[in-house]
PLY file of the C-alpha trace (Angstrom):
ply
format ascii 1.0
element vertex 334
property float x
property float y
property float z
element edge 333
property int vertex1
property int vertex2
end_header
-19.34 -10.03 18.69
-17.55 -11.59 15.96
-17.19 -15.27 15.97
-13.49 -15.09 15.78
-13.31 -13.34 19.00
-15.53 -15.45 20.56
-13.60 -18.68 19.63
-9.96 -16.75 21.46
-12.04 -15.64 24.87
-13.10 -19.85 24.53
-9.87 -20.88 23.88
-8.43 -18.38 26.41
-10.93 -19.68 28.74
-10.50 -23.50 27.73
-6.57 -22.85 28.63
-6.96 -21.38 31.80
-9.23 -24.34 32.82
-6.79 -27.71 31.48
-3.96 -26.00 33.05
-5.57 -25.86 36.61
-3.80 -28.59 38.51
-6.28 -27.77 42.05
-9.16 -28.18 39.75
-10.64 -30.66 38.21
-13.22 -30.31 35.04
-15.92 -32.28 33.20
-16.92 -31.41 29.79
-19.75 -30.26 30.81
-17.50 -27.61 33.44
-16.20 -26.77 30.23
-19.37 -25.55 28.79
-19.91 -23.82 32.13
-16.86 -21.68 31.96
-16.84 -20.46 28.28
-20.76 -19.45 28.46
-19.57 -17.51 31.64
-16.25 -16.32 29.67
-18.79 -14.98 27.12
-20.92 -13.23 29.35
-18.67 -11.26 30.82
-17.44 -9.70 27.54
-20.66 -8.84 25.97
-22.86 -8.54 28.84
-25.58 -11.25 27.95
-26.60 -15.00 28.31
-24.48 -16.93 25.83
-24.53 -20.58 26.10
-21.70 -22.92 24.60
-22.59 -25.92 23.64
-21.21 -29.60 24.14
-20.39 -29.93 20.38
-18.79 -26.18 20.37
-16.33 -27.11 23.02
-15.61 -30.48 21.64
-14.25 -28.99 18.52
-12.49 -26.37 20.28
-10.55 -28.88 22.05
-10.14 -30.83 18.95
-8.86 -27.61 16.89
-6.39 -26.92 20.21
-5.20 -30.67 19.45
-4.09 -30.36 16.31
-2.03 -28.10 14.28
-4.67 -25.76 12.77
-3.43 -23.10 14.80
0.11 -24.19 16.24
-1.26 -24.74 19.19
-1.00 -28.65 19.05
-1.96 -28.71 23.23
-1.51 -31.72 24.91
-5.28 -32.70 26.04
-6.06 -35.96 28.00
-8.98 -37.53 29.58
-8.50 -39.02 32.35
-10.46 -41.05 34.67
-13.01 -41.05 31.72
-14.73 -37.60 32.40
-12.14 -35.16 32.95
-9.99 -32.83 30.75
-6.69 -31.40 31.56
-3.09 -31.10 30.00
-0.87 -34.36 30.38
1.90 -31.35 30.30
1.24 -29.41 33.48
3.58 -26.69 32.45
2.01 -26.49 28.85
-0.07 -22.92 27.55
-1.01 -22.04 24.49
0.37 -18.47 25.71
3.93 -20.65 25.38
4.05 -21.58 22.10
7.88 -21.50 20.84
8.50 -20.32 17.87
11.57 -21.18 16.00
14.30 -18.62 14.25
12.71 -18.88 10.62
9.09 -17.58 12.90
11.51 -14.60 14.64
12.88 -13.89 11.51
10.13 -13.73 9.16
8.39 -11.64 12.20
10.82 -9.05 12.27
10.84 -8.56 9.04
6.86 -8.37 8.79
7.58 -5.70 11.90
9.81 -3.36 9.93
7.79 -2.83 7.41
4.70 -2.12 9.51
6.73 0.49 11.23
7.18 2.37 8.32
3.11 3.33 8.15
3.54 4.45 12.06
2.95 7.90 11.45
0.55 7.32 8.31
-2.88 8.73 10.36
-5.00 5.14 9.37
-2.16 3.22 11.10
-1.46 5.66 14.53
-3.28 3.18 16.83
-0.85 0.90 15.66
2.29 1.99 17.48
1.57 0.19 20.52
0.65 -2.41 18.79
3.97 -3.08 17.05
6.18 -2.30 20.10
3.89 -5.43 21.63
5.20 -7.36 18.99
8.96 -6.44 18.57
9.01 -6.95 22.73
7.55 -10.07 21.95
9.68 -11.75 19.30
12.48 -9.75 20.56
12.64 -8.08 17.42
16.01 -6.82 16.03
15.91 -2.95 15.92
17.59 -3.14 12.42
17.10 -0.53 9.60
14.61 -0.91 6.98
15.37 -3.40 4.50
11.72 -3.04 2.44
11.41 0.73 1.84
7.53 1.47 0.39
7.09 4.74 -1.21
4.50 6.80 1.06
4.11 10.85 1.42
2.97 11.17 4.79
2.46 15.37 3.88
-0.26 14.43 1.29
-2.81 17.22 1.72
-6.07 14.79 2.77
-4.57 11.75 4.83
-6.29 13.43 7.89
-9.73 12.70 5.87
-8.71 8.65 5.89
-9.79 7.25 9.47
-13.02 9.10 9.05
-14.21 7.46 5.78
-12.60 4.37 6.88
-15.25 3.94 9.83
-17.79 5.58 7.77
-17.75 3.16 5.00
-16.94 -0.29 7.94
-19.61 1.19 9.97
-21.86 2.33 6.70
-22.58 5.91 7.43
-24.04 8.85 5.48
-21.24 11.89 5.07
-21.78 14.93 4.03
-18.77 16.75 2.56
-17.56 19.96 1.38
-15.49 19.36 -1.58
-13.22 22.03 -3.71
-12.40 20.52 -7.25
-9.36 22.42 -9.22
-12.02 23.91 -11.41
-14.02 25.22 -8.66
-14.25 28.66 -7.24
-15.23 27.38 -3.72
-16.10 24.33 -2.07
-19.34 22.89 -2.17
-21.22 20.48 -0.22
-22.65 17.18 -1.51
-24.28 13.82 0.28
-22.15 11.01 -0.31
-22.86 7.27 1.04
-18.79 6.17 1.17
-17.92 2.87 -0.83
-14.29 2.40 -1.02
-10.91 3.86 -0.45
-8.56 3.50 -3.40
-4.74 4.73 -3.47
-2.87 5.71 -6.41
-0.08 7.00 -7.34
1.07 8.14 -3.98
-2.89 9.80 -3.55
-5.68 8.92 -1.92
-9.75 8.60 -3.42
-13.62 7.63 -2.07
-15.82 6.14 -4.26
-18.84 7.05 -3.39
-22.36 6.91 -4.22
-24.62 10.58 -4.74
-28.06 9.93 -5.82
-27.84 7.51 -8.80
-24.18 7.38 -9.51
-20.68 6.57 -8.34
-18.41 9.28 -8.05
-14.30 9.52 -7.44
-13.42 12.36 -4.85
-9.57 13.19 -4.27
-8.93 13.32 -0.39
-6.67 16.66 -0.90
-10.25 18.28 -2.23
-12.06 17.96 0.78
-12.31 20.64 3.21
-14.59 19.36 5.65
-16.29 15.82 6.91
-19.56 15.44 8.26
-21.34 12.15 9.12
-25.40 12.48 8.81
-27.56 10.29 11.02
-30.65 10.66 9.38
-30.00 9.43 6.38
-30.40 5.46 5.71
-27.11 4.58 4.40
-27.31 2.73 0.77
-24.62 -0.31 0.10
-23.53 -0.59 -3.51
-21.60 -3.79 -2.35
-18.68 -3.03 -4.44
-15.86 -5.31 -5.11
-13.06 -3.40 -5.60
-10.99 -5.68 -7.41
-13.78 -6.55 -10.01
-15.01 -2.48 -10.45
-11.35 -1.51 -10.97
-10.17 -4.52 -13.18
-10.67 -2.59 -16.43
-8.77 0.29 -15.80
-5.67 2.10 -14.52
-6.07 4.14 -11.98
-9.54 5.24 -10.43
-11.18 7.14 -13.02
-14.13 4.06 -13.98
-16.97 5.13 -16.07
-19.53 1.91 -16.58
-20.91 3.05 -19.37
-17.41 3.21 -21.48
-17.46 0.29 -23.49
-13.35 -1.42 -23.68
-10.79 -0.23 -26.29
-7.91 -2.35 -27.34
-4.98 0.34 -26.67
-1.54 -0.51 -29.06
1.25 0.62 -28.80
5.05 0.25 -29.49
7.84 0.81 -27.02
11.60 0.57 -28.43
14.29 -2.34 -28.15
15.90 -1.07 -24.82
12.93 0.00 -22.76
10.71 -2.78 -23.90
11.76 -5.57 -21.52
10.72 -2.76 -18.54
7.10 -2.69 -19.39
7.28 -6.80 -19.90
8.49 -6.86 -16.91
5.91 -4.46 -15.42
3.09 -4.70 -17.19
0.79 -1.32 -17.47
-2.51 -3.55 -16.75
-3.47 -7.03 -16.36
-5.02 -7.33 -20.08
-1.54 -6.17 -21.74
-0.23 -8.91 -24.83
2.27 -8.97 -27.18
1.36 -8.73 -30.76
4.32 -8.63 -32.15
8.56 -7.96 -32.19
10.71 -6.27 -34.53
13.91 -4.52 -34.98
11.42 -1.51 -34.31
10.53 -2.69 -30.86
7.73 -4.52 -29.34
4.24 -4.14 -29.54
2.02 -4.52 -27.03
-2.10 -4.03 -26.47
-4.43 -3.55 -23.87
-8.35 -4.00 -23.44
-9.15 -1.41 -21.12
-11.21 1.73 -20.31
-9.42 4.53 -21.63
-9.22 7.70 -19.19
-7.31 10.69 -17.57
-4.86 7.92 -15.75
-3.90 5.67 -18.42
-3.15 8.94 -20.77
-0.71 10.11 -17.98
1.22 6.66 -17.81
1.72 7.00 -21.71
2.54 9.61 -22.00
5.42 9.33 -19.42
7.44 6.39 -21.37
8.86 9.95 -23.64
10.08 9.21 -26.28
10.44 5.32 -25.64
6.81 4.87 -26.52
4.54 5.01 -30.29
0.61 5.04 -29.88
-0.61 3.16 -32.39
-3.95 3.44 -31.69
-7.40 3.79 -31.19
-6.92 6.48 -33.73
-8.48 8.98 -31.21
-6.11 8.30 -28.44
-2.95 8.92 -30.74
-4.14 12.44 -31.87
-4.55 13.35 -28.44
-1.02 11.64 -27.66
0.68 13.77 -30.55
-1.05 16.94 -29.94
0.08 16.77 -26.29
3.54 15.99 -26.94
3.66 18.90 -29.69
2.13 21.48 -27.09
4.69 20.12 -24.91
7.68 20.95 -27.90
6.63 24.58 -27.84
7.44 24.68 -24.78
11.24 23.73 -25.02
11.62 25.83 -28.60
11.15 29.34 -26.19
14.57 30.94 -25.27
14.91 31.24 -21.50
0 1
1 2
2 3
3 4
4 5
5 6
6 7
7 8
8 9
9 10
10 11
11 12
12 13
13 14
14 15
15 16
16 17
17 18
18 19
19 20
20 21
21 22
22 23
23 24
24 25
25 26
26 27
27 28
28 29
29 30
30 31
31 32
32 33
33 34
34 35
35 36
36 37
37 38
38 39
39 40
40 41
41 42
42 43
43 44
44 45
45 46
46 47
47 48
48 49
49 50
50 51
51 52
52 53
53 54
54 55
55 56
56 57
57 58
58 59
59 60
60 61
61 62
62 63
63 64
64 65
65 66
66 67
67 68
68 69
69 70
70 71
71 72
72 73
73 74
74 75
75 76
76 77
77 78
78 79
79 80
80 81
81 82
82 83
83 84
84 85
85 86
86 87
87 88
88 89
89 90
90 91
91 92
92 93
93 94
94 95
95 96
96 97
97 98
98 99
99 100
100 101
101 102
102 103
103 104
104 105
105 106
106 107
107 108
108 109
109 110
110 111
111 112
112 113
113 114
114 115
115 116
116 117
117 118
118 119
119 120
120 121
121 122
122 123
123 124
124 125
125 126
126 127
127 128
128 129
129 130
130 131
131 132
132 133
133 134
134 135
135 136
136 137
137 138
138 139
139 140
140 141
141 142
142 143
143 144
144 145
145 146
146 147
147 148
148 149
149 150
150 151
151 152
152 153
153 154
154 155
155 156
156 157
157 158
158 159
159 160
160 161
161 162
162 163
163 164
164 165
165 166
166 167
167 168
168 169
169 170
170 171
171 172
172 173
173 174
174 175
175 176
176 177
177 178
178 179
179 180
180 181
181 182
182 183
183 184
184 185
185 186
186 187
187 188
188 189
189 190
190 191
191 192
192 193
193 194
194 195
195 196
196 197
197 198
198 199
199 200
200 201
201 202
202 203
203 204
204 205
205 206
206 207
207 208
208 209
209 210
210 211
211 212
212 213
213 214
214 215
215 216
216 217
217 218
218 219
219 220
220 221
221 222
222 223
223 224
224 225
225 226
226 227
227 228
228 229
229 230
230 231
231 232
232 233
233 234
234 235
235 236
236 237
237 238
238 239
239 240
240 241
241 242
242 243
243 244
244 245
245 246
246 247
247 248
248 249
249 250
250 251
251 252
252 253
253 254
254 255
255 256
256 257
257 258
258 259
259 260
260 261
261 262
262 263
263 264
264 265
265 266
266 267
267 268
268 269
269 270
270 271
271 272
272 273
273 274
274 275
275 276
276 277
277 278
278 279
279 280
280 281
281 282
282 283
283 284
284 285
285 286
286 287
287 288
288 289
289 290
290 291
291 292
292 293
293 294
294 295
295 296
296 297
297 298
298 299
299 300
300 301
301 302
302 303
303 304
304 305
305 306
306 307
307 308
308 309
309 310
310 311
311 312
312 313
313 314
314 315
315 316
316 317
317 318
318 319
319 320
320 321
321 322
322 323
323 324
324 325
325 326
326 327
327 328
328 329
329 330
330 331
331 332
332 333
């Protein structure tokens, strides 16, 4: 059982004892009660030390968790609440707290139909009931696509990563004629541009697999899981999107945006490494220090006529070639 859950069980037990008007509790009594409560939940002997209970009482008295419990020692040995009506479950929240909780609930409700959050429906309803949430329309709207193929796999993949399970995935890339099985040690789930991807270890290398190309997933129990202990922020820090090539060196990507559209790129950088290197009547020249991948090229192409890629030369030539091919479509008569 996690230490956080242990602490919650102890606080709940201490609260029950401290508000009991018909029994006197010494510190040793509180230790016994907490040990017994943990035994009931864990099914094994659990000893709660004097220091642990003293720290719990100190935390309950403080503002640390918002309790500020009025715990007193009387007759120099017994513990109780000085206010007999007090309980940690009767914490009062002010109008600002309620408003903030309402806002959070409205955002959570947008995920109610998303497969990974189906279990949250009951929790969200309880939150609404608890804070008397208003059934207002959503003011914040998040971009999502519940009809995207592959979303039904998220729960299985999430649990496999959480519980360190090896998977056999039947996968068909867009270039393959039929699906093939692969053994994957799943590491990270990543969302980009409303599509979901799995980063998994296959052999010695990490692969990026789109969830919408997965046909079937099966847990493999007789293979030991290999945890790469990947920090997602660190893993994706040098790219736009999901395609990471560990052997590729970082490149300086330079591009100019016309004066009318430069403010949009300034306020919403393409990548965290983005810097401004020059500004004049032709526009603003930006530079990225980044790996060049498919997603970056697609993003740059998305700026259409407002952008000119200046370097590196290979990227500039690829952009020019793609735009020339695109232009041919508009020379045709419909």
